[in-house]
N, C-alpha and C positions, 0 to 999 in steps of 0.2 A: 353793368349793362348786360342784358341777355336777350336772346331771341329764341323763338320756336320756329324751326324750319321743317320742311318736308322733303324727304329724299327716298326714293325707292318705295313709296307707299307707306312710309313710317315717319313719325314725328320725333324730332330731337330738340331738347333744350340745350342751347349752346351759348357760351360767352367767349370773349377773346382769349385765345390760348388753349381752348378746349380741343382735345384729341378724341375723335370718335370714329367708329367703324360702321360704315353704311354698305348697302347693297352695291355691287360692282358698278363703277362708272367707267366709261371709255376715256381714260386719260393715263398718261405715263407718270411715273414718280417724278416729283419736282414741278409738275405743271400747276398753274394757278387757275382756279375755276371760280365762277360767280354763281351763287345760288340765289335765285330771285323768288323762290317759293317761300316767302316769309309769312307766317301765320300770325305772329304776335311779336311785339318789341316792348321791352321794359327798359327805360333809360336810367341814367344815374340819379335823376330827381324823383324817380318813382312813378313817372308818367307812363301809363300803359296804352299802347296802340294795338287794337285788335282788328284784324282784317276781316273783310266780308267777301270772299274767303281769304284774300291776300291783302297785305299792307301795301299801299301804293308807294312807289319809289323807294322801296326798301330792298337791300341786298346784303348778302353775306359773302365775303371773299374768303376762299379756303385754298389751302395748298395740299396737293396729293403727296402723302408721305410714302405709301407703299400700296402695291396690289398684292393680294395674297388669297389663301384658301383656309377656311376654318378646319378644325379637327374633324376627323371622319365620324359620320353618324352611321351606325349599322342598322340596316332595315332587314328584319328577319321575318319571313312569312312562314306559317306553319299550320297544317291541318292535321289534327290527330286522327290516327288510325287509317290514314289515306296515303302514307308514305310520301307526303308532299312537304318539302322544305326548300326555301329559296332565300339565299343570303345575298344582300346587296349592300354596297357602301356608297356614301355620297359626301362630297366635300363642297360646301357652298363658297363661291368666290366672294371676296369683299374688297373694299377700298378703305384705307385708313386716311382720314383727313385731319388737318390742323386748321382751326379757325384763326384767320388773321385779323380781319376787321368786320365790324357790323355798322352798316350805314342805314339811317332812317330817312 
């Protein structure tokens, strides 16, 4: 059984036991969350439910494993012959989730 969920404006294909990295959610490590933005569900029998845009009464229960930040991305701006250089760094925060159950 798998489902397609939406979190942080992105879509993820998940099944039970899947560990995924999503945009930062306001929750502490060890918390359990319910994601009800389920776009599609495929059960064990191969039956597919596609939402319009969401599947009714479907939910995915997840556990927050950790809050963290990705590797640094260097943003370097440069204009030739103008003595203009600007170096910046950015670390995007993320939340690592583990899928516990999928309910249709």
